[in-house]
N, CA and C of each residue as an Amber inpcrd file, in Angstrom:
protein
   384
 112.0380000  77.9980000 154.8280000 112.2240000  79.1350000 154.0460000
 113.4470000  80.1430000 154.9500000 114.6040000  80.3910000 154.3300000
 115.6240000  81.0010000 155.2430000 114.9730000  82.5460000 155.4190000
 115.5060000  83.1460000 156.4490000 115.2020000  84.5090000 156.9410000
 115.7860000  85.4610000 155.7180000 115.1270000  86.6550000 155.7240000
 115.8190000  87.7750000 154.7910000 116.7960000  88.4130000 155.8090000
 117.5240000  89.3920000 155.2020000 118.5450000  90.1620000 156.0190000
 117.7040000  90.8910000 156.9850000 116.5190000  91.5660000 156.4460000
 115.8100000  92.3270000 157.3450000 115.2600000  91.4360000 158.4950000
 114.8550000  90.3590000 158.4110000 114.1500000  89.4520000 159.6050000
 115.2960000  88.8820000 160.3900000 116.4250000  88.7320000 159.9730000
 117.7740000  88.5330000 160.6940000 117.8820000  89.8060000 161.7220000
 117.9020000  90.9090000 161.1920000 118.1060000  92.2160000 162.0870000
 117.0280000  92.2730000 162.8690000 115.8450000  92.1340000 162.5190000
 114.5160000  92.4050000 163.2600000 114.6420000  91.4020000 164.5880000
 114.9740000  89.9610000 164.3060000 114.9830000  89.0300000 165.4060000
 116.0820000  89.2960000 166.4470000 117.1720000  89.7860000 165.7480000
 118.2090000  90.1350000 166.9270000 117.9790000  91.3680000 167.7000000
 117.4490000  92.4280000 167.1510000 116.8220000  93.6070000 167.7630000
 115.8110000  93.2720000 168.9040000 114.8660000  92.4610000 168.3680000
 113.6810000  92.0840000 169.4470000 114.2820000  91.2530000 170.5540000
 115.1780000  90.2260000 170.1160000 115.7960000  89.5630000 171.1560000
 116.4700000  90.3630000 172.2390000 117.4720000  91.3210000 171.6730000
 118.2560000  92.0380000 172.5800000 117.6770000  93.0400000 173.4490000
 116.4560000  93.6000000 173.0690000 115.6420000  94.5220000 173.7030000
 114.7340000  93.9070000 174.8900000 114.4720000  92.5270000 174.5820000
 113.7590000  91.6430000 175.7560000 114.7170000  91.4930000 176.7440000
 115.8770000  91.6260000 176.6840000 117.0460000  91.2410000 177.8850000
 117.1860000  92.2810000 178.7570000 117.4080000  91.8840000 180.1140000
 117.3560000  92.8480000 181.1270000 118.5920000  94.0000000 180.8350000
 118.4350000  95.1860000 181.1210000 119.5860000  96.2040000 181.2680000
 120.0840000  96.5600000 179.8100000 119.3200000  96.5270000 178.9720000
 119.9660000  96.7070000 177.5640000 119.6150000  98.1180000 177.1680000
 120.6530000  98.7810000 176.6040000 120.3670000 100.0280000 175.8980000
 121.0090000 100.1300000 174.4960000 120.7020000 100.8140000 173.7320000
 121.2420000 100.8120000 172.3590000 121.3600000 102.3820000 171.6440000
 122.0470000 102.5360000 170.8090000 122.1600000 103.8570000 170.1510000
 123.1040000 103.7900000 169.1150000 123.4910000 104.8810000 168.4790000
 124.4190000 104.7700000 167.3070000 125.6900000 105.7840000 167.5390000
 126.5220000 105.2960000 168.3630000 127.6640000 106.0070000 169.0110000
 128.8370000 106.1150000 167.7120000 128.8620000 105.3580000 166.8110000
 129.9480000 105.2340000 165.9280000 129.5750000 105.8600000 164.5620000
 128.3140000 105.5780000 164.1490000 127.9480000 105.9530000 162.6900000
 126.5260000 105.8190000 162.5720000 125.7670000 106.3880000 161.7130000
 124.3280000 106.0850000 161.5960000 123.9970000 105.0380000 161.2140000
 124.8900000 104.1560000 160.5120000 124.7210000 102.8720000 159.9280000
 124.7730000 101.6050000 161.0760000 125.2690000 101.9560000 162.0680000
 125.5640000 100.8910000 163.1710000 124.6340000 101.1490000 164.4230000
 123.6230000 100.0930000 164.5110000 122.8730000 100.1690000 165.7650000
 123.5240000  99.4370000 166.7680000 124.0650000  99.8110000 167.7540000
 124.8290000  99.1760000 168.8190000 124.0250000  98.9550000 170.2180000
 123.8420000  97.5990000 170.6720000 123.3880000  97.1200000 171.7450000
 124.3930000  96.9800000 172.8620000 124.1600000  97.4540000 173.8940000
 125.0410000  97.2510000 175.1690000 124.2700000  96.9320000 176.3550000
 124.9860000  96.1120000 177.2280000 124.5650000  95.7550000 178.3840000
 125.7040000  96.4190000 179.6250000 125.5490000  97.0490000 180.6200000
 126.3040000  97.5710000 181.4760000 127.5950000  98.2510000 180.8940000
 127.2980000  99.0410000 179.7070000 128.1810000  99.6930000 179.1080000
 128.9880000  99.0750000 178.0620000 128.8260000  97.5820000 177.8490000
 129.5770000  96.7960000 176.8690000 128.8120000  96.3520000 175.8330000
 129.2840000  96.3960000 174.6390000 128.5390000  96.0510000 173.4770000
 128.5640000  94.6230000 173.2500000 127.3300000  94.1270000 173.0120000
 127.0870000  92.5560000 172.6300000 126.4490000  92.3660000 171.3030000
 125.9360000  93.3530000 170.7310000 125.2740000  93.3780000 169.5380000
 125.3140000  94.5580000 168.6470000 125.7420000  94.3660000 167.3260000
 125.7240000  95.4600000 166.3210000 124.8330000  95.0120000 165.2800000
 124.0060000  95.9950000 164.8010000 123.0790000  95.7100000 163.8250000
 123.5420000  96.7200000 162.6370000 123.9300000  96.2200000 161.4510000
 124.4140000  97.1410000 160.5100000 123.1150000  97.5010000 159.4560000
 122.7970000  98.8410000 159.4870000 121.5980000  99.2260000 158.7560000
 121.9850000  99.5910000 157.2330000 123.2050000  99.4300000 157.0040000
 123.5390000  99.6180000 155.4280000 122.8670000  98.6290000 154.4530000
 121.8980000  99.0470000 153.5740000 120.9440000  98.3110000 152.8090000
 121.9480000  97.2350000 151.8010000 123.2030000  97.7360000 151.7230000
 123.9130000  96.6060000 151.0670000 124.7440000  95.5440000 151.9150000
 124.3370000  95.6310000 153.4130000 125.1200000  94.8520000 154.2900000
 124.3160000  94.5500000 155.3180000 123.0630000  93.7440000 155.2290000
 122.2200000  93.4670000 156.1520000 122.6240000  92.3020000 157.0250000
 123.4860000  92.7710000 158.0240000 124.0490000  91.7760000 158.9930000
 123.9640000  92.2000000 160.4700000 124.1130000  91.2090000 161.5130000
 124.3030000  91.6010000 162.7900000 125.6620000  90.9520000 163.3620000
 126.2940000  91.4980000 164.2290000 127.6060000  91.0540000 164.6890000
 127.4930000  90.6200000 166.2680000 127.8390000  89.5980000 166.6610000
 127.7240000  89.2760000 168.0880000 129.0730000  88.5390000 168.4430000
 129.0560000  88.4440000 169.7910000 130.2090000  87.9090000 170.3930000
 129.9600000  86.3930000 170.3840000 131.0020000  85.5090000 170.2250000
 130.8620000  84.0920000 170.3380000 132.2370000  83.4900000 170.8280000
 132.1530000  82.5150000 171.5400000 133.3940000  81.6580000 172.0480000
 134.1870000  81.3080000 170.6580000 135.4900000  81.6260000 170.5890000
 136.3450000  81.1960000 169.3590000 135.8240000  79.8520000 168.7630000
 135.8500000  78.9250000 169.5870000 135.6240000  77.3700000 168.9580000
 134.1090000  77.3320000 168.4200000 133.2990000  78.0550000 169.0630000
 131.8740000  77.9680000 168.7090000 131.6570000  78.8590000 167.3960000
 132.4180000  80.0210000 167.2280000 132.3220000  80.7520000 166.3190000
 132.9640000  80.1110000 165.0120000 134.0780000  79.4050000 165.1290000
 134.8260000  78.7740000 164.1040000 133.6150000  77.6350000 163.5290000
 132.9180000  76.8420000 164.5040000 132.1540000  75.8300000 164.2170000
 130.9580000  76.4260000 163.2610000 130.5300000  77.6700000 163.6630000
 129.3060000  78.2630000 162.9860000 129.7680000  78.6470000 161.4690000
 131.0570000  79.2110000 161.5800000 131.4860000  79.5940000 160.3130000
 131.6430000  78.4920000 159.1390000 132.0440000  77.4220000 159.7790000
 132.1210000  76.1380000 159.0000000 130.8600000  75.4930000 158.5480000
 129.6830000  75.8870000 159.2200000 128.3060000  75.2160000 159.0250000
 127.3730000  76.2750000 158.0910000 127.7830000  77.5940000 158.2050000
 126.9640000  78.3060000 157.5830000 127.7320000  79.4400000 156.8630000
 127.5120000  79.4290000 155.2770000 128.3320000  80.1990000 154.5720000
 128.0000000  81.9810000 154.8270000 127.0190000  81.9100000 155.4790000
 126.5100000  83.4610000 155.6310000 126.8830000  84.0560000 157.1600000
 127.7000000  83.0570000 157.8410000 128.2630000  83.5310000 159.1710000
 129.8130000  83.7150000 158.8350000 130.3490000  84.8390000 158.9280000
 131.5140000  85.1940000 158.7980000 132.3370000  85.6450000 160.0520000
 133.6650000  85.9900000 159.8970000 134.4240000  86.5510000 161.1160000
 133.9330000  87.8230000 161.1780000 133.7780000  88.3530000 162.5840000
 133.0310000  89.6260000 162.8240000 133.5740000  90.8200000 162.2200000
 132.7620000  91.5760000 161.7930000 133.2390000  92.9260000 161.1720000
 133.2240000  93.9720000 162.4290000 134.0890000  94.7790000 162.2540000
 133.9990000  96.0540000 163.2070000 135.0880000  95.7670000 164.3630000
 134.9350000  94.3520000 164.8500000 135.4500000  93.8010000 166.1320000
 136.6450000  92.7290000 166.1670000 137.1770000  92.3830000 167.1560000
 138.0820000  91.2530000 167.1980000 137.5150000  89.9430000 166.3990000
 138.2610000  89.7190000 165.3680000 137.6370000  88.6670000 164.4790000
 137.6380000  87.3080000 165.1700000 138.3970000  87.1620000 166.1720000
 138.4000000  85.8510000 166.9050000 137.3100000  85.5760000 167.8190000
 136.6980000  86.5970000 168.3780000 135.6200000  86.5280000 169.5120000
 134.5270000  87.1400000 168.9830000 134.2570000  87.6420000 167.7320000
 133.1400000  88.0590000 167.2170000 132.5560000  87.3920000 165.7510000
 131.3820000  87.1810000 165.7050000 131.0050000  86.8510000 164.1550000
 129.7580000  87.5600000 163.7990000 129.9740000  87.8060000 162.4020000
 128.7530000  88.4250000 161.6770000 127.6700000  87.4480000 160.9460000
 126.5410000  87.6640000 161.1270000 125.5010000  86.8240000 160.7870000
 124.7600000  87.5440000 159.6340000 124.5100000  86.9710000 158.5250000
 123.5950000  87.3940000 157.5980000 122.8010000  86.3950000 157.0930000
 121.6810000  86.8320000 156.1490000 120.7020000  85.8160000 155.6650000
 121.4380000  84.7590000 154.9500000 121.0020000  83.4600000 155.0630000
 121.5160000  82.4540000 154.3410000 120.9360000  81.0870000 154.9850000
 121.1700000  80.0440000 154.1600000 120.7230000  78.6870000 154.3640000
 121.0750000  78.3420000 155.7910000 120.0990000  77.8910000 156.4190000
 120.2960000  77.4460000 157.8770000 120.2360000  78.4670000 158.9750000
 120.2580000  79.8390000 158.5660000 120.0960000  80.9560000 159.5920000
 118.6180000  81.1150000 159.7940000 118.1720000  80.4640000 160.9910000
 116.8100000  80.7610000 161.4920000 116.6420000  81.6920000 162.5110000
 115.4630000  82.0730000 162.7390000 115.0890000  83.0970000 163.7690000
 115.7800000  82.3190000 165.2350000 115.3500000  81.0670000 165.5950000
 115.8760000  80.7000000 166.7490000 117.4110000  80.6540000 166.8040000
 118.2390000  80.2570000 165.6760000 119.6740000  80.4470000 165.7910000
 120.0230000  81.9840000 166.0570000 119.5230000  82.9250000 165.6360000
 119.8260000  84.3580000 165.7500000 119.6020000  84.8370000 166.9920000
 118.2750000  84.5930000 167.4320000 117.9230000  84.6420000 169.0480000
 118.8880000  84.0180000 169.8690000 119.1740000  82.8410000 169.7570000
 120.3060000  82.1870000 170.5980000 121.5360000  82.8710000 170.5070000
 122.1660000  83.2590000 169.2600000 123.2680000  83.7000000 169.2610000
 123.3170000  85.2570000 170.0610000 122.3210000  85.9510000 169.9410000
 122.2690000  87.3260000 170.5500000 122.2210000  86.9950000 171.9390000
 121.4740000  86.0670000 172.4780000 121.5110000  85.5370000 173.9440000
 122.8060000  85.2190000 174.4700000 123.4280000  84.4700000 173.6710000
 124.6880000  83.8300000 173.9610000 125.6990000  85.0840000 174.2650000
 125.6490000  85.8880000 173.1690000 126.4620000  87.0930000 173.2180000
 126.4030000  87.8600000 174.5430000 125.1700000  88.3500000 174.7600000
 124.7170000  89.0880000 175.7880000 125.3960000  88.4550000 176.9950000
 125.2530000  87.0860000 177.3800000 125.6740000  86.3510000 178.6400000
 127.2920000  86.3840000 178.5870000 127.9260000  86.2140000 177.3720000
 129.3200000  86.2250000 177.3630000 129.8700000  87.5890000 177.9320000
 129.3540000  88.7610000 177.2730000 129.6010000  89.9710000 177.7510000
 129.2830000  90.3750000 179.0570000 128.2670000  89.8120000 179.7730000
 127.8930000  90.0500000 181.1700000 128.9860000  89.2920000 181.9420000
 129.5070000  88.0950000 181.5520000 130.5270000  87.4980000 182.3470000
 131.7600000  88.2370000 182.7230000 131.8400000  89.5980000 181.8010000
 133.1250000  90.4850000 182.0750000 132.8450000  91.5190000 182.9970000
 131.5230000  91.6490000 183.4460000 130.8930000  92.7480000 184.2130000
 131.0030000  92.3240000 185.6770000 131.5750000  93.2590000 186.4940000
 131.3970000  93.0390000 188.0530000 129.9610000  92.7860000 188.3660000
 129.7170000  91.6750000 189.3240000 128.1030000  91.3160000 189.5730000
 127.3850000  92.3100000 190.2560000 128.0570000  93.3980000 190.7850000
 127.1300000  94.4750000 191.5020000 126.8900000  95.4870000 190.1690000
 127.2960000  95.2460000 189.1220000 126.8890000  96.0630000 187.9450000
 125.8970000  95.4080000 186.8380000 125.5830000  94.2660000 187.2070000
 124.9860000  93.3440000 186.2170000 123.3890000  93.5280000 186.5840000
 122.4440000  93.5820000 185.4640000 121.0700000  93.6690000 185.7060000
 120.5590000  92.3030000 186.1660000 119.4530000  92.1960000 187.0360000
 118.8400000  91.0370000 187.2840000 118.6290000  90.2640000 186.0130000
 119.0220000  89.0620000 186.0660000 118.9990000  88.2680000 184.8860000
 117.8880000  87.1180000 184.9210000 117.3010000  86.6750000 183.7310000
 116.3090000  85.7670000 183.5020000 117.0600000  84.6250000 183.0440000
 116.5780000  83.3920000 183.1190000 117.3420000  82.2340000 182.6040000
 117.5600000  82.4450000 181.1830000 118.9490000  81.7020000 180.6720000
 119.0860000  81.7580000 179.4040000 118.1110000  81.0830000 178.4690000
 118.2130000  81.5870000 177.1170000 117.4730000  80.6040000 176.1040000
 118.1540000  79.3970000 175.9670000 117.4030000  78.4930000 175.1770000
 117.9990000  77.1450000 174.9860000 119.4350000  76.9510000 174.7590000
 119.8590000  75.8590000 174.9460000 121.4220000  75.6680000 174.8980000
 121.6600000  75.7680000 173.2790000 123.1900000  76.0230000 173.0590000
 123.5220000  76.2380000 171.6470000 123.3520000  74.9710000 171.0600000
């Protein structure tokens, strides 16, 4: 049984908050719950009831592959559409997939942060 939009969002939030050094807030609008590590965005949860999605960073080829496999994964909203994807409820979108995408996004963003500003890391979740 596929996840609901709320479950996609809950899984993303829970995964993000379990990662080291994560903070979140609503710096842009009340409908966007923004998650950052070392001051850089890696997850946006859209709280608009008409658009229950999460947006994460993904390598361009991986994002393209996911968009081909899942109709509810689209080019990222709000950010660079080449490097970000938005994920909503849909066939094949599981809690494991959402958690892996959030974890992957977090680590992609951390790669752009100087080592001395990175939080102590734990091992990454399973491979893509």
